[in-house]
N, C-alpha and C positions, 0 to 999 in steps of 0.2 A: 384482594387476598389480605387476611387478617395477619398481624404481626405483633411480636412480643419482644422487641429488641432491648436489651438492658439499657438503664437509664443513662449509663456513663458513655454507653456508643451514641445514643441519641443525642448527646451535647456536643458532639463533633460535626463536622461539617459533611465529613464522609457516611457517617452513621445516619444524618438526617436525610440525605441524598439517597443511600439504599434502602431506606424505610419508604421514602416516598416511591420508588421504583417498584419495590416488592407490592405495596398498595394498589399500583397501576396494574398489577397482572391480575387477569381473570381466570388464569389457567384453562384457557378455551384449547389450546393445543394445535392453533393454526400453525405455529413456529415449527412444529416438529415436519410439517409437510413439505418445508422448504429449508430443513437442516442435512447439508450433506453429511456429517456423520451418523445422522439417525438414519438417513436412507441406506447407508452403508451396512451399520451394525444393528439397527431395529432395537436397541435398547434404550428405554426412556431416559436413563441416567445420561444417555450420550445424546440428548436432544435439549434445547435450549430449557423445555419447562422443567426437566427433570435436573438440571442444572440449577434452576433458578431455586428449587426446592434444597437442594445440597448447599447452596450457599445462604438461604434463610436459617437452615439449621444451625449452620456456622456462627452466623451472625447472632442467632439467639443463644448460644452459649454451648451447642453441644459439640462435644470434641470432633475435631477433623481427623481425617485418617489417610492414609496412603491412596486407599480407594477413592476417595473423595477429590484428592488431588490428581489422580490419574483421569478421572471424567472430565474435570476442569481442562487439563493440559491437552485432551483429545480436542478440544474446541478450537476451531480455526479463526475465530474472531471474524468470521467474513461478515456478520451482520446482514445475512440474509432474512433471519427472524426478525429483525426490526422492520424491513421492508414490509413483511407480511402482517406484522402484529397490528391489530385493529386497536388496540389501546395505547399505542405510543410507548412501549416499555423500553429505557433506555438500556437495554441488556448488556452492553459493552461495559458501560460504566459501573453496573452492578457486578459484571464478571471482574473488572479490575479489583474492585473492594474485596470482592471473595477470594480471588487467588493471592491477594496480597497478605490476607489473614491467614488464609492456609499455608502460605509460603512461610510464616514467622512461627508455625507451630508443627509443621511436619517436616522431619528430616529427609532430606532425599539422599539416593545413595551416594557414595563418594564419585562414582564414574559419571553420573548425571550431573553433579555439581561441577565436575571439572569439564565437561562438554558446554554446559551453560556460561560458565564461566570464559572459557575460550571464546566462545561466538561473541561475547558481549566486548572481550579484549582484541578480537580481531575484526568483526565486520564493520564496527562503526568508524575504524581508523585507517584511510585512504593510505597513508604512509607504511602502515604494516601489512594491509590486505594487498595491495598493489604487487610489492615484491614477490610474496608467495605464490599469488596467481601467476606471475611472469615464470616463475620455476615450474610450476604444474604444467603451464602450457608448454614449456620447452621437454618437458618429460612426457608430455600426453601420447607420444606416438609409442613409446613403451610401457604404457599404462594397461592394465585389464581393463576388458571392456565394461565392467560393472563400474568401473572407476573412471573410465575416460569420459563417459557421459555427462560426469559432474564437473569436468574443466573444460569450458567453451574456447573453442580457438581464439587466437588472438586476432583483435580487431584493428584496423588502420585507425590511426589517430593523428595521422600526419597534417591533414589538410587545417590550413589556418582558419579561423572564426571572422566572421565578417569585422571590418575596422572602420565604416561608415560611421558618421555621427549623426544623431538624430535629436531632435527636440523632446521626443518622449522617451522615457527610460523605465524600465522594470527590472526587478532584481530575478537572478536565476539561483536557484537551488541546485547544485552540482549533485548532492545526494553523496553516500558514503563508496558504494560499491559499482554504482553505475558508470562514472567515469573510466573504470578500469575494465569492466567486463563489456561495454557498450558505448563508447565514446562518441560514436557517430549518432546518439539519439539528441545529446545537448547541442552537439555541432549542428545537426539538422535544424534544430529549433532554433538556434542563432541566425541562421541562414533564411528561415522563413519569415521570423520576425522581422529581421532586417529589410526583407522584400516589402514588408508592410509598413515599413517606416518607424519601427520601434528599434530602440537599442537595449539590449539586456546585458546586465553585468551580474558577475559572479564575484562575491566578497569573498576573499582569500582566507579571512579569519572564521568564515562561517563552517559548518561541519553536517553531522549526522543529523537528522531531525530528532532523534532521541527515540524514535520507534522500536529500535531492537532492544535496546535496555528496558523501556516501558513495558513490552511484552515479554520479556524475561523476567519480570518481577524484581526489577531494578529501579522503582520511581525516582528516588532521589538522585541516581545517576542519570536518568533522562532529563530530568529538571535542570541539571547542568549542561548539559547539550542545549537544551531550550534557551537558557540565558546567554549562551556564547553566541548562538545565532542572533538572538535578538540585539546583542551589543553589536554585532558585526553589521548588521542591516540598519541600525537606527538611524545613522548619521546621512544614509543613502533615502531613507523614508522622510527625514525631516527636511531633505532636498527637493522631495517631491516624487520620489518613485512611485510609480502607479499601482503596482502590484507585486507579487512575490509569486512567480512562476515556479510552478512545480511538474515536473515531467513524468516522474514516477509516481502513479496514483496510490501507491501505497504510502508513501510518504505525505501527501495533501492531508488526508483527514487528522495525521498526527499535527500538523503544523496550524490546521484549522483547529485544534483542541488546544492550543497553549493558552489561550484566554481563560478557558475553564480550569487548565491543569496549574496554572500559576494565579489563580483568582485570589487566594489567601497571601500570596507574596507582595507585601507592600510596595517594595522595590520595583516591580516587574509586571505588576497586575495589570496596570493601563497600558503598558506598552505591549504586553502579551496578547491584550484586546483587540489592539490596533493591528498586531501582526496576522492574527487571525482572520481580521476581516479583509485584509489585504491578500492574503494566500488564494492562488486559484490553480486549478489544474488548466494544463496547457489548453485543452479543449474549450475551456471557458473563455479564454483569449481569443483563439482561432475563429471561434463561433461568432464572435462578435466582430472582429476585424478583417474578417474573411472578405477578401476581394477578387471577384472573379477574374478581372483583368490582370491579376498577378500571376495566374495559373494557366498552363497549358491544359487543355483536355487530355484524357488518357485513351479516349476513342472506345471505350466501353469493352475492352477485350480482356480485361485483368479481373478475375473472379477473386473477391476477397471473403475470408470468413473474419467477421470481427469478434474476438473474446473480448466482453466488457467485463474487466476485473471487479470482484466483489468491493474493492476499495474505493472504485469509481461509482458504480451502479448503487453500492448499498451504503458504502461509509460517507460519500458526498452526495448521494442522490443525484447524479448526473447521468441521465438515459438521453439517447438519441443524438446527443451533440455531434459526437464522432462519426456515427452512421451518415448523417446529414452531410457532413464535411466531405466524405469520401464519395456520397452519391452525386453531391454537387459537381464533384471533379470527373465523374464519369466511371467510377470503380463499380463493377458490378458486384453487391453482396448478396453472399449466399444465405439461406436461411439455416438457422442453428437453435436447434429444439434444447429446451432447459437451460437457457442462456443463463439464468439466475444461478447455477450451482457452480461452486467454486472449483477451480482447477487443481487445488491442492498444494501451491506453492505456500501461500500465507506468511511471508517472512521466514522464519528459522523453522517453520513447522515440517518443510520437506527433510529437514536434516535430524529433527527429533521425532518424528513419527513418519519414517520411510514407506511402511507399509501402506499406511491409511492414504499418504500424500499420492503414492503412485497409482492406487486404486482409483482415486480421484481424478488424477491426470489421463489415466487410460480412458476413464469414460469421457472426461471433457473432448479429449482427441478424438474420440469416434464420433461424437455429435459435431464436430468442427469440421471434420474432413468428409462427413457425409456428403455434403454437397460438391464435392470434388473442387476445391477452391486452388489456385494457382499460388495462394500465399494466405498466412493466418497473421493477423494484425491484431495488436493487442495495446494496453496502455500502462502496462507496469512492467519495470525490468524484471521482477521476480517471476512473473507469470511467464514472461519471454524465456527466460533461461530455463525454467522447468518444462516447458512444453517443447520449446526446441530440442532438448535432449532425447525426445523418442518422436517427434513429430515427421511425417513423410513429405511435407512440404516447408519451405522457409518459413520461418516466424519474425516478425518485425515488430517494432513500436510504429504506431500508425503515422506519427510523425515524419518518419522517415520516407513515407511514399509521397510526401508534399516535395521534399527538396528537390528532386529531378524535375519537377513540373514548373517550377519558377522561371517565368519568362525573363529574358535578359534586360528587357526594358522595363522591369517592374517599378514602381512609383516609390520616391524616397522621400 
């Protein structure tokens, strides 16, 4: 694709990167075939190819409008288009640049600004989110049905984490909302790793990965979260921590991008690069460390429909690992059609775009439940909560399925 970006923009790192990405695009349209919003709306401007043209126009100096912003807002950032693209277009990085420029020139409505600000001030901060969630859970029986589905039932968090000492140590990202919504996920992760002879620790000064701020067009705020995490993790990294484990697949792509997003920060660039190298989705760890002697077999009676989140299969390009682990343990995986399509959660998307999000969820649940599974397993807290609100069967993080199978005499 030919471009004519202004010289001033081409003298910046983001401008150079955007120009290169645009030039890689050959306008083939393969991306539209796997774009969830294009499949729903049938509008060229609600597909990757159309959005790329909108961003190109803005970068080349044409004024952005609320309509431009609306089409960019509707993008889930699922990155299915990147998996499909034969030219290797880094669409998500171009989208970040385009959204940032549009955000600085197009005024949102007061209500829109307040909602986005509230999300940024609440979700990344566990000390703020947890009390409000608890209030909602207490009042849940009294809430209208439409609101009740957005407030999950309280989960038991009383069971203690493993305390055994191991020679091998890894860091564990707690996440921001997951400890309150589903504390059993990281608890199960700690027990599974403990059974495999690995100690995992959470640094108390670490926090949100930065994804919420980043995707709500607050890049500097996101970088502050990144630097805070790097500072919290660095002493353990210097002492030999082998990896930074992420159990929410929605957070992992963000941590893996620290090196890129802080590349121009002289104080953090090298550390950020190392953090990105160490960041691993929990499936990457278990698939390597898996020991058949550590786990009992299920007997093959439990049917599981596995939902591979966009952030796992498209954002991290991890496919087949979870399915292989579950199959080796005796679970029977059902066939799921259109597995590449998004469930509609996409971070804050389910709040900001409820109609589109709900339509995508209904479509996803139809395919997941078509094989009559006993349970749906996924790899991301956002997908889990989004689907559980309407699913006809239980929805769990796949790591939870391993915890009950740990043998008592697992190696240490």
